[in-house]
Backbone bond lengths (Angstrom), bond angles and torsions (degrees), N, CA, C in turn:
res aa  C-N    CA-C-N  psi(-1)  N-CA   C-N-CA  omega(-1)  CA-C   N-CA-C  phi
1 L - - - 1.465 - - 1.512 109.10 -
2 Q 1.345 116.80 137.39 1.452 121.09 179.41 1.518 109.83 -154.65
3 D 1.332 116.51 144.96 1.450 119.75 177.26 1.518 108.58 -154.20
4 D 1.334 115.02 163.01 1.455 122.15 178.83 1.529 107.63 -118.80
5 F 1.332 116.51 130.79 1.459 121.69 -176.70 1.538 109.29 -120.08
6 M 1.318 117.35 127.53 1.461 122.01 176.75 1.519 107.64 -92.79
7 L 1.339 116.01 97.34 1.459 120.54 -179.00 1.537 110.66 -73.08
8 L 1.329 115.90 -41.36 1.466 123.76 173.17 1.526 106.90 -137.73
9 T 1.322 116.55 173.77 1.459 118.22 179.64 1.526 112.80 -61.55
10 N 1.339 116.63 -26.78 1.457 120.58 -178.60 1.535 112.28 -119.44
11 L 1.326 116.83 19.75 1.457 121.65 -178.37 1.531 109.20 -137.13
12 H 1.343 116.72 116.26 1.457 121.86 -177.78 1.532 109.90 -120.30
13 L 1.290 114.82 146.35 1.459 121.94 172.68 1.519 108.71 -120.89
14 N 1.323 116.42 117.30 1.477 121.96 174.66 1.515 106.76 -105.34
15 A 1.326 116.65 117.37 1.462 119.98 -173.81 1.517 110.36 -135.85
16 G 1.313 115.32 150.68 1.454 119.77 179.29 1.521 111.08 -164.87
17 A 1.303 115.29 176.04 1.459 120.97 179.87 1.518 109.18 -153.44
18 R 1.303 114.43 149.66 1.490 120.77 178.74 1.532 108.43 -128.36
19 Y 1.323 114.12 141.48 1.459 120.57 179.50 1.525 108.50 -119.51
20 D 1.346 116.88 128.70 1.464 122.04 -179.74 1.518 109.82 -125.44
21 Q 1.336 114.95 138.67 1.472 120.96 172.84 1.521 107.99 -135.88
22 Y 1.337 116.35 112.11 1.471 122.23 -179.53 1.522 108.35 -119.61
23 G 1.340 114.50 120.54 1.450 120.02 172.54 1.518 113.26 50.22
24 N 1.326 115.43 -130.74 1.468 120.39 -178.79 1.525 113.85 -94.37
25 F 1.339 117.48 5.72 1.454 119.76 178.70 1.514 110.14 -73.17
26 N 1.341 115.33 155.03 1.450 119.94 177.89 1.526 109.93 -62.98
27 P 1.312 118.62 146.04 1.481 120.79 178.04 1.529 109.71 -59.00
28 A 1.327 115.55 147.25 1.463 121.64 179.32 1.518 108.87 -117.45
29 F 1.316 115.90 125.84 1.478 123.42 176.66 1.515 107.63 -110.80
30 S 1.329 117.87 118.15 1.470 122.84 -173.00 1.514 110.71 -119.83
31 P 1.336 117.24 96.92 1.466 120.27 176.10 1.531 111.79 -80.02
32 R 1.327 116.69 152.76 1.455 122.64 175.66 1.525 108.52 -144.39
33 A 1.322 116.57 146.00 1.464 119.86 -179.63 1.520 110.14 -155.22
34 A 1.312 115.68 148.42 1.467 122.94 175.66 1.513 108.70 -139.73
35 L 1.329 115.58 125.27 1.463 122.54 175.92 1.518 108.10 -103.06
36 I 1.339 117.05 121.43 1.467 121.84 -172.48 1.527 108.47 -120.45
37 Y 1.341 116.09 120.50 1.458 121.75 -176.85 1.522 109.46 -122.11
38 N 1.333 115.83 127.97 1.461 122.75 177.30 1.522 109.78 -111.28
39 P 1.361 117.88 92.71 1.471 119.51 -178.26 1.523 111.90 -65.90
40 W 1.329 116.92 -28.89 1.461 123.37 171.92 1.527 107.91 -150.47
41 K 1.307 115.96 173.69 1.467 122.07 -167.80 1.521 112.70 -60.88
42 T 1.340 116.48 -33.62 1.481 119.43 -172.78 1.515 114.33 -98.18
43 A 1.332 118.00 11.18 1.470 119.66 -176.11 1.516 110.40 -137.77
44 A 1.338 115.45 154.13 1.464 120.62 177.95 1.527 108.21 -148.29
45 F 1.332 115.25 137.06 1.455 122.81 171.06 1.527 107.99 -112.33
46 K 1.320 116.39 136.33 1.455 119.91 -179.58 1.515 110.26 -131.29
47 A 1.330 115.89 132.99 1.460 122.27 170.77 1.524 107.04 -116.51
48 I 1.332 115.25 119.49 1.468 120.25 -170.54 1.524 109.35 -121.69
49 Y 1.305 115.55 135.04 1.467 122.81 176.60 1.523 107.84 -132.07
50 G 1.323 116.96 137.34 1.452 118.51 179.50 1.518 111.75 -156.98
51 T 1.308 115.48 154.05 1.465 122.17 174.83 1.540 107.96 -132.35
52 A 1.326 115.25 155.21 1.457 120.26 178.78 1.532 108.87 -148.71
53 F 1.320 115.00 166.26 1.470 122.26 -170.20 1.541 108.06 -145.25
54 R 1.337 116.13 138.48 1.468 120.27 172.59 1.513 109.49 -138.27
55 A 1.331 116.32 122.30 1.459 120.46 176.83 1.527 109.94 -77.61
56 P 1.338 118.56 151.22 1.468 120.12 175.36 1.531 110.83 -59.37
57 N 1.344 115.82 143.03 1.458 118.79 178.91 1.535 110.98 -86.72
58 F 1.330 115.81 -178.23 1.454 120.67 -174.39 1.530 111.47 -60.62
59 L 1.345 116.83 -42.57 1.459 119.79 -178.23 1.538 110.09 -63.24
60 E 1.324 116.01 -42.95 1.468 119.41 -177.46 1.509 113.01 -68.09
61 L 1.315 117.10 -18.13 1.466 121.63 177.86 1.528 112.31 -107.73
62 S 1.342 117.25 7.88 1.458 120.35 -171.09 1.529 113.69 -70.96
63 D 1.346 118.60 -25.11 1.456 121.29 179.45 1.527 108.68 -93.05
64 P 1.340 118.11 112.32 1.466 120.67 -176.21 1.521 113.51 -62.61
65 R 1.323 118.35 -14.89 1.479 120.59 179.30 1.533 110.92 -73.61
66 F 1.327 117.03 -17.27 1.475 119.52 -173.46 1.529 110.13 -125.44
67 Q 1.332 115.41 55.05 1.448 120.43 179.97 1.521 112.60 -84.95
68 D 1.339 117.90 4.57 1.461 119.79 179.51 1.534 112.35 -92.33
69 I 1.335 116.57 12.35 1.459 119.97 175.98 1.528 109.95 -61.94
70 K 1.326 116.02 132.52 1.459 121.02 -178.22 1.519 110.77 -98.87
71 P 1.319 118.77 154.40 1.463 120.63 176.22 1.531 110.75 -65.59
72 E 1.341 115.29 151.73 1.458 121.03 175.47 1.527 110.33 -78.19
73 E 1.319 116.33 144.50 1.457 121.94 177.41 1.523 108.56 -138.94
74 I 1.323 115.49 145.60 1.456 120.25 176.96 1.528 109.46 -138.84
75 T 1.310 115.22 140.12 1.462 122.54 173.50 1.520 107.51 -123.28
76 S 1.322 117.35 125.54 1.461 120.96 -174.27 1.533 110.79 -122.40
77 Y 1.335 114.59 145.19 1.450 123.14 177.00 1.513 108.08 -130.22
78 E 1.339 117.50 135.71 1.463 119.54 -178.31 1.538 110.12 -148.10
79 L 1.330 116.00 138.36 1.452 123.41 172.69 1.528 108.09 -118.04
80 V 1.330 116.07 132.01 1.474 121.55 -175.21 1.514 109.72 -131.33
81 Y 1.327 115.90 137.75 1.467 121.66 171.47 1.531 107.36 -124.98
82 E 1.344 116.62 121.20 1.458 122.51 177.86 1.523 109.75 -115.59
83 Q 1.350 115.54 138.35 1.464 119.29 -176.07 1.530 109.67 -143.75
84 E 1.334 116.43 126.12 1.450 120.06 172.09 1.538 109.51 -78.83
85 I 1.352 115.41 140.09 1.458 121.42 -179.99 1.529 107.07 -119.86
86 G 1.307 116.80 103.16 1.449 119.74 -176.48 1.531 111.25 67.73
87 R 1.328 116.05 -155.00 1.463 121.12 -176.81 1.524 112.92 -85.91
88 H 1.328 118.22 -20.58 1.450 119.21 -166.37 1.519 115.31 -118.77
89 L 1.311 119.16 -11.71 1.457 120.84 -173.89 1.527 111.01 -117.15
90 R 1.311 115.69 146.27 1.472 122.52 174.12 1.530 107.84 -138.66
91 S 1.340 115.36 127.37 1.451 120.89 -178.48 1.526 109.94 -114.74
92 S 1.335 115.69 160.36 1.455 120.56 175.73 1.515 109.76 -152.23
93 I 1.312 114.81 148.72 1.464 121.58 173.51 1.524 106.83 -137.18
94 S 1.318 116.56 136.43 1.467 120.04 -177.49 1.523 108.83 -142.65
95 G 1.316 113.78 148.88 1.455 121.82 172.84 1.515 109.06 -127.28
96 Y 1.318 118.06 143.23 1.460 119.22 -174.94 1.525 111.52 -145.90
97 Y 1.321 113.81 156.94 1.468 121.83 175.93 1.523 107.96 -139.48
98 N 1.313 116.39 127.81 1.473 122.55 178.35 1.522 109.46 -118.22
99 D 1.307 115.47 125.63 1.457 121.04 176.77 1.530 107.89 -107.84
100 M 1.331 116.18 110.92 1.464 122.04 -174.30 1.516 110.75 -108.18
101 A 1.300 116.46 123.40 1.479 122.12 -178.01 1.523 109.59 -113.72
102 N 1.334 114.94 136.19 1.479 122.73 173.93 1.521 112.76 61.55
103 L 1.335 117.61 40.99 1.460 119.78 170.92 1.517 108.92 -58.38
104 I 1.344 116.75 135.25 1.463 121.70 -176.70 1.527 108.73 -93.33
105 V 1.330 117.71 118.47 1.449 123.54 179.73 1.516 110.66 -131.27
106 L 1.328 115.99 155.62 1.453 121.57 174.60 1.529 109.08 -90.98
107 Q 1.313 116.41 119.39 1.449 121.23 -176.68 1.531 108.76 -132.18
108 N 1.358 116.47 117.33 1.472 121.87 179.47 1.517 112.60 53.93
109 G 1.356 115.42 41.72 1.459 120.64 175.95 1.496 115.42 85.50
110 N 1.321 118.37 -5.20 1.474 122.11 -178.48 1.502 110.42 -124.05
111 F 1.321 116.59 146.53 1.452 120.98 172.86 1.530 109.71 -79.69
112 T 1.334 114.54 137.51 1.467 120.03 179.66 1.505 108.69 -146.18
113 N 1.328 117.13 170.62 1.451 123.09 178.32 1.529 110.90 -104.78
114 L 1.322 116.03 147.37 1.472 120.64 171.16 1.522 108.65 -144.20
115 N 1.300 116.46 156.98 1.476 122.68 178.02 1.531 109.52 -103.16
116 A 1.308 116.33 148.83 1.470 121.47 -179.64 1.527 109.34 -153.79
117 N 1.320 114.81 166.87 1.463 119.39 175.08 1.526 109.82 -146.57
118 T 1.315 115.11 154.25 1.463 122.08 179.98 1.520 109.28 -126.34
119 K 1.328 115.52 130.95 1.474 122.11 171.26 1.512 107.10 -118.05
120 G 1.328 116.53 133.36 1.463 117.17 -177.93 1.516 113.55 -162.62
121 M 1.326 114.83 170.24 1.449 122.48 174.58 1.512 109.42 -145.32
122 E 1.336 115.81 157.23 1.466 121.13 -179.27 1.519 109.46 -140.58
123 L 1.333 115.41 136.80 1.443 123.13 173.91 1.519 108.75 -116.39
124 A 1.339 117.55 138.26 1.480 120.29 -177.99 1.519 108.99 -145.62
125 L 1.333 114.12 147.83 1.471 122.04 176.81 1.519 107.60 -139.60
126 E 1.324 116.99 124.03 1.467 122.90 178.33 1.507 110.48 -115.13
127 G 1.332 115.43 144.98 1.450 120.68 177.01 1.505 111.55 -130.80
128 N 1.334 118.21 134.97 1.445 124.06 177.54 1.531 107.81 -135.63
129 W 1.346 116.65 119.75 1.449 121.13 -175.33 1.530 110.40 -113.68
130 D 1.340 115.34 158.15 1.452 121.25 -177.12 1.522 112.66 -62.94
131 N 1.325 117.47 -26.05 1.471 120.31 -179.13 1.520 112.95 -81.43
132 G 1.341 117.58 4.82 1.446 121.02 175.14 1.518 114.86 96.59
133 I 1.337 118.57 -3.72 1.472 120.71 178.43 1.523 109.00 -73.94
134 R 1.335 115.86 133.77 1.453 122.66 178.30 1.525 107.93 -127.29
135 S 1.346 116.29 138.97 1.468 119.36 179.58 1.517 109.24 -146.31
136 R 1.311 114.44 156.19 1.473 120.51 175.67 1.540 109.21 -154.33
137 M 1.319 116.45 137.99 1.455 120.18 172.62 1.515 108.43 -137.01
138 S 1.337 115.12 143.79 1.465 119.86 -178.74 1.525 110.42 -147.36
139 Y 1.314 113.95 153.62 1.456 122.08 177.04 1.514 108.83 -136.40
140 S 1.332 116.22 130.41 1.449 122.08 178.97 1.529 110.22 -120.58
141 L 1.325 115.08 134.48 1.461 122.12 174.31 1.522 107.49 -122.55
142 Q 1.325 116.56 121.89 1.455 118.48 -177.45 1.527 109.87 -148.21
143 R 1.315 115.05 158.27 1.462 121.59 174.72 1.506 108.30 -140.38
144 T 1.335 115.02 125.09 1.464 121.85 -179.22 1.511 108.51 -117.79
145 E 1.345 115.84 120.94 1.466 121.54 -175.69 1.519 111.15 -128.46
146 D 1.333 115.85 152.09 1.470 120.25 170.83 1.520 109.37 -88.95
147 D 1.317 115.55 -174.78 1.473 120.07 -175.99 1.529 113.06 -62.10
148 S 1.343 116.90 -24.14 1.469 120.29 -179.16 1.511 113.06 -87.31
149 G 1.348 116.65 -1.75 1.465 120.38 -179.80 1.514 114.32 88.51
150 Q 1.357 118.21 6.93 1.444 122.06 179.41 1.533 110.40 -86.78
151 N 1.342 116.11 142.45 1.467 120.17 173.93 1.523 109.87 -64.02
152 L 1.327 116.45 140.05 1.451 119.62 176.98 1.526 110.33 -74.32
153 R 1.322 114.75 155.37 1.452 121.86 176.81 1.530 110.69 -60.12
154 D 1.334 115.75 143.89 1.466 123.27 174.31 1.522 111.89 55.28
155 S 1.320 116.85 40.69 1.478 120.71 179.91 1.520 108.43 -125.55
156 P 1.357 118.38 94.21 1.472 119.97 -177.89 1.527 111.39 -73.40
157 E 1.331 116.05 150.37 1.463 119.73 178.28 1.534 111.22 -86.44
158 H 1.324 117.59 -25.95 1.449 120.52 -175.82 1.534 110.50 -127.50
159 L 1.328 115.64 132.88 1.475 122.48 174.92 1.529 108.13 -132.70
160 V 1.326 116.58 131.02 1.466 122.02 176.54 1.517 107.88 -126.93
161 K 1.333 115.69 133.99 1.474 120.47 177.13 1.526 108.72 -134.73
162 L 1.334 115.78 132.63 1.457 122.83 175.37 1.521 108.18 -133.91
163 N 1.335 117.55 132.28 1.453 119.28 174.76 1.513 110.19 -148.04
164 V 1.323 115.08 149.67 1.467 121.60 178.55 1.516 108.43 -142.65
165 S 1.308 117.02 139.11 1.458 123.34 177.52 1.519 108.48 -123.28
166 V 1.354 116.42 130.29 1.458 122.10 -174.08 1.529 108.57 -127.63
167 P 1.348 119.41 131.59 1.458 119.57 174.02 1.536 110.53 -73.53
168 V 1.329 115.58 132.45 1.478 119.32 -179.23 1.528 111.14 -110.67
169 Y 1.336 116.74 -15.82 1.458 120.63 175.75 1.525 108.19 -146.28
170 K 1.353 114.92 105.50 1.456 121.79 -176.62 1.525 108.52 48.79
171 Q 1.319 118.01 -133.63 1.463 121.20 176.06 1.529 108.60 -116.43
172 K 1.352 115.85 35.58 1.458 120.62 -174.85 1.521 113.66 -119.01
173 V 1.327 117.43 -29.35 1.461 121.47 178.78 1.532 107.60 -122.34
174 F 1.342 116.16 129.94 1.451 121.90 -175.95 1.530 109.86 -128.07
175 A 1.330 115.55 151.16 1.466 122.34 172.77 1.529 107.26 -118.93
176 G 1.312 114.94 136.62 1.466 119.99 -179.10 1.524 111.49 -128.07
177 L 1.332 115.97 137.98 1.454 122.03 177.14 1.529 107.92 -124.76
178 E 1.334 115.20 134.48 1.464 120.93 -174.92 1.522 110.44 -133.56
179 F 1.336 116.13 138.17 1.469 121.72 174.59 1.521 107.99 -123.95
180 Q 1.331 115.88 134.30 1.468 121.42 177.87 1.526 109.79 -131.26
181 Y 1.334 115.42 129.70 1.454 119.90 176.20 1.517 109.43 -121.17
182 T 1.328 115.73 134.03 1.451 123.41 176.90 1.520 109.27 -127.16
183 S 1.324 117.98 127.45 1.472 120.96 -179.68 1.516 111.06 -76.74
184 S 1.326 116.26 176.40 1.463 121.49 -175.49 1.526 111.20 -62.40
185 R 1.370 114.83 154.60 1.470 121.21 -177.17 1.515 109.89 -137.13
186 R 1.327 116.10 147.60 1.452 120.85 175.91 1.518 110.45 -72.16
187 T 1.331 116.35 153.26 1.455 121.63 179.03 1.525 110.73 -131.46
188 Y 1.335 115.31 156.52 1.459 123.04 171.43 1.526 107.30 -136.29
189 F 1.316 115.81 156.41 1.449 121.10 175.83 1.523 109.17 -145.99
190 T 1.331 115.22 164.41 1.463 121.27 -179.77 1.521 110.00 -105.63
191 T 1.317 117.97 126.13 1.450 122.03 179.06 1.516 110.74 -75.88
192 S 1.327 116.22 171.07 1.471 120.96 -179.60 1.532 111.71 -64.08
193 T 1.325 116.77 -20.15 1.472 120.35 178.19 1.525 112.28 -91.83
194 G 1.355 116.81 1.34 1.471 120.41 176.94 1.492 115.28 92.87
195 D 1.361 118.13 2.13 1.449 121.46 -179.15 1.551 110.11 -81.07
196 T 1.328 116.03 143.26 1.447 121.36 175.55 1.520 109.52 -93.81
197 M 1.349 115.76 124.64 1.448 120.82 -174.81 1.536 110.49 -128.96
198 P 1.354 118.24 146.42 1.464 119.24 173.51 1.520 110.99 -71.19
199 G 1.324 116.21 142.73 1.450 120.61 178.55 1.513 112.01 -113.74
200 M 1.323 115.87 -172.43 1.451 121.62 177.82 1.523 109.83 -68.54
201 D 1.323 118.20 141.00 1.456 121.32 179.80 1.529 111.14 -61.04
202 A 1.339 116.37 140.37 1.453 121.15 172.37 1.518 107.16 -76.13
203 A 1.332 117.32 126.14 1.458 121.55 -174.48 1.531 110.88 -67.65
204 G 1.343 115.48 154.21 1.449 120.21 173.78 1.512 111.38 -67.39
205 F 1.325 116.85 157.73 1.468 120.23 -177.03 1.521 109.56 -155.67
206 G 1.328 115.73 158.18 1.452 122.66 172.80 1.514 109.66 -131.25
207 I 1.329 117.20 134.51 1.461 121.30 179.73 1.519 110.13 -127.04
208 V 1.327 115.43 154.93 1.464 123.53 -179.49 1.522 108.00 -120.08
209 N 1.326 117.70 131.30 1.456 123.76 175.65 1.504 109.66 -119.11
210 F 1.342 116.93 143.55 1.464 121.55 178.67 1.511 108.72 -128.67
211 T 1.338 116.54 135.58 1.462 122.33 -179.34 1.509 110.13 -137.86
212 I 1.329 116.19 139.31 1.462 122.15 169.85 1.525 106.18 -122.77
213 F 1.341 116.40 132.73 1.458 119.56 -175.78 1.512 110.24 -146.42
214 S 1.328 114.65 154.05 1.459 121.08 -179.65 1.504 109.80 -112.42
215 H 1.355 115.12 150.76 1.460 120.79 177.18 1.534 106.66 -133.94
216 D 1.321 116.62 109.47 1.463 123.72 179.51 1.515 113.15 59.05
217 L 1.333 116.54 32.24 1.472 118.44 173.11 1.529 109.03 -64.84
218 I 1.312 115.23 -42.10 1.467 122.55 169.16 1.516 106.32 -123.18
219 K 1.314 117.03 135.65 1.468 120.85 -174.04 1.515 111.26 -52.71
220 N 1.342 115.14 129.34 1.486 124.57 176.43 1.537 113.61 70.41
221 L 1.341 117.86 4.49 1.464 120.46 -178.24 1.544 109.14 -115.70
222 E 1.334 115.90 129.26 1.455 122.03 176.36 1.526 109.19 -123.99
223 F 1.340 115.92 141.49 1.440 121.15 -178.38 1.520 108.55 -135.59
224 S 1.332 115.81 141.83 1.474 119.10 172.91 1.523 108.83 -146.68
225 G 1.298 115.30 145.64 1.467 123.32 174.45 1.509 109.32 -132.68
226 S 1.331 117.61 131.80 1.461 121.66 -174.38 1.515 110.94 -130.37
227 V 1.308 116.19 145.90 1.458 122.82 169.29 1.521 106.28 -118.69
228 Y 1.316 116.83 114.77 1.457 122.72 -180.00 1.537 109.89 -94.97
229 N 1.314 116.00 144.05 1.461 121.26 -177.09 1.540 109.00 53.67
230 L 1.328 114.34 57.06 1.462 121.36 -173.18 1.520 113.20 -53.90
231 L 1.338 117.45 -37.20 1.470 120.74 -176.56 1.528 112.28 -90.79
232 D 1.337 116.54 9.55 1.477 121.67 175.74 1.524 111.91 57.50
233 Q 1.323 115.58 46.30 1.469 121.46 179.63 1.519 110.05 -71.55
234 R 1.331 117.63 135.97 1.445 121.66 176.00 1.552 108.91 -93.36
235 Y 1.328 115.10 125.93 1.460 118.84 -179.43 1.526 108.16 -157.95
236 G 1.319 115.24 168.31 1.452 120.39 179.94 1.511 111.10 -140.22
237 D 1.320 115.98 154.29 1.467 122.81 176.62 1.529 109.69 -108.85
238 P 1.338 117.50 149.50 1.453 120.01 175.47 1.512 111.48 -58.23
239 S 1.318 116.89 139.07 1.468 121.07 176.62 1.500 109.22 -80.37
240 S 1.321 116.07 171.71 1.462 120.27 171.98 1.528 108.45 -80.30
241 R 1.320 115.87 170.37 1.464 119.42 -179.04 1.520 111.61 -74.47
242 F 1.337 118.15 -2.07 1.468 120.70 174.37 1.517 112.13 -78.19
243 Q 1.355 117.04 -23.76 1.471 121.44 -173.55 1.529 111.69 -86.22
244 Q 1.335 114.43 155.62 1.472 120.07 178.21 1.526 110.23 -97.39
245 Q 1.322 119.12 8.06 1.454 121.65 169.57 1.512 107.86 -119.99
246 A 1.338 116.35 149.60 1.473 120.29 -174.97 1.522 111.87 -82.02
247 I 1.357 117.92 -31.11 1.463 122.43 -173.45 1.529 108.23 -130.02
248 I 1.325 116.25 134.23 1.457 121.76 176.66 1.526 108.82 -110.01
249 E 1.343 116.96 119.69 1.448 120.82 -178.27 1.527 109.76 -65.52
250 Q 1.347 115.72 139.38 1.455 120.88 -178.94 1.539 111.08 -99.86
251 D 1.327 114.38 172.37 1.449 120.29 -175.42 1.519 111.07 -63.44
252 G 1.329 115.28 147.75 1.451 120.74 168.86 1.516 109.12 -82.11
253 R 1.314 117.45 -145.02 1.457 120.86 -178.65 1.536 108.87 -63.71
254 S 1.333 115.93 133.35 1.469 120.12 -179.74 1.537 108.95 -142.36
255 F 1.328 115.47 159.54 1.455 121.69 -174.19 1.538 108.85 -125.33
256 R 1.334 115.28 149.93 1.446 119.03 175.76 1.523 108.68 -147.86
257 L 1.329 115.83 131.93 1.466 122.31 175.61 1.523 108.65 -116.05
258 K 1.317 116.70 139.39 1.460 120.61 -179.22 1.516 110.10 -137.57
259 L 1.343 116.34 129.60 1.451 123.13 179.18 1.519 107.93 -127.36
260 T 1.340 115.56 124.50 1.469 120.49 -177.34 1.525 109.73 -127.21
261 Y 1.341 116.35 130.08 1.447 120.97 175.87 1.504 108.87 -124.11
262 R 1.315 116.60 128.57 1.459 121.12 -178.89 1.524 109.72 -112.30
263 F 1.338 116.23 139.04 1.469 119.70 179.40 1.514 109.60 -146.48
């Protein structure tokens, strides 16, 4: 269930709730709400609250010795301020807190639950110009810890994203350049005896992607060509706790062509 309520001409409440019933687990009631205030035409303040629920899947319940696994639950809080700057720019700043209960993880060969929380903030700036140029840059700072104060696996503290799209032929063919930076992340791996152990941190990395794509150059036909990891950066991502290595090396420079026809 979801609805939008106009409390004042410049104050809206968007609220809803979800009900889940899986197998023999207790029913889950997940309310969500967002209060949106526009003090003037070019600005918006948002206060957002939400909860969510995930029941264990078949694999996580496959060992009958560990049927006490609980569903995952998350409660999130976020404050957002959005501001238009002139005709072409829009900025935003947000702070958030996520309280995660009963996260399901593989530990020493068995699935178990743990609690964690995330504190973070994000800054973003978007630009849209009359000549068709589009750009966006964002920076995220976050820290995700379990109950013991340890950083969670594969949870970077810093994320940076930059992208720009430029028309190269009228408003039908565009070129896009994207940069993504991810800071270092903790890793874990599973030994041959089934024990879960911390591994060497996966180093931070930055990659560049390039894409050229068409929009209605020919009626009903779309084309795109992309080069991922343009500078052939060597980097690795943390493995899951199922693997016996802590870091899995990712692809170097790769290419992808896509042709779509709609009728």
